C-alpha positions in Angstrom: 119.8 159.4 146.6 120.3 158.5 142.7 124.1 159.5 143.0 124.7 157.2 146.4 122.9 154.1 144.4 125.6 154.8 141.8 128.2 154.8 144.0 127.1 151.8 145.8 126.7 150.1 142.5 130.5 151.2 141.9 131.9 149.8 145.6 130.4 146.5 144.7 131.6 146.0 141.1 134.8 147.1 142.9 135.1 144.3 145.2 133.8 141.5 143.0 136.6 142.5 140.5 138.9 142.3 143.2 137.7 139.0 143.9 138.1 137.4 140.9 141.4 138.7 140.2 142.4 137.1 143.8 140.7 133.6 142.4 142.3 133.9 139.3 145.8 134.4 141.1 145.6 131.3 143.1 144.1 129.4 139.8 147.3 130.0 138.5 149.5 129.3 141.3 147.8 126.2 141.3 148.6 125.5 137.8 152.5 126.2 138.4 152.0 123.4 141.8 150.9 121.1 139.5 153.3 121.8 136.6 156.1 121.4 139.2 155.4 118.6 140.6 154.6 116.9 137.0 158.5 117.7 136.4 159.7 116.4 139.8 158.2 113.0 138.5 159.5 113.2 135.4 162.9 113.5 137.3 162.3 110.7 139.5 161.7 108.6 136.8 164.9 109.5 135.0 166.7 109.1 138.2 165.6 105.8 138.5 166.0 104.9 135.3 170.0 105.6 135.6 169.9 103.4 138.6 170.4 106.4 141.1 167.6 105.8 143.2 166.6 102.1 144.5 163.1 100.6 143.9 161.7 101.3 147.1 162.7 105.2 147.1 161.7 105.0 143.4 158.1 103.9 144.5 157.9 106.1 147.8 158.5 109.3 145.6 156.3 108.2 142.8 153.5 107.5 145.3 153.9 111.1 147.2 154.3 112.8 144.2 150.7 110.8 142.1 149.3 111.7 145.4 149.8 115.1 145.2 148.5 115.5 141.5 144.7 116.2 140.8 142.5 113.7 139.3 
């Protein structure tokens, strides 16, 4: 009976560890997405400064990318 409880606890801990690993992986993916969106916003600003985008395109892209940013 004690062995059964120990095995059940180990199984529970293994599941908890797997869930924690998935959460960390998802959080890392979120950070990468935010960085990519920030880089895209920087590129839009540079292209606008160079005259490669109209003001309307710049505002639209900036709005879309800013809306995707957290906070």
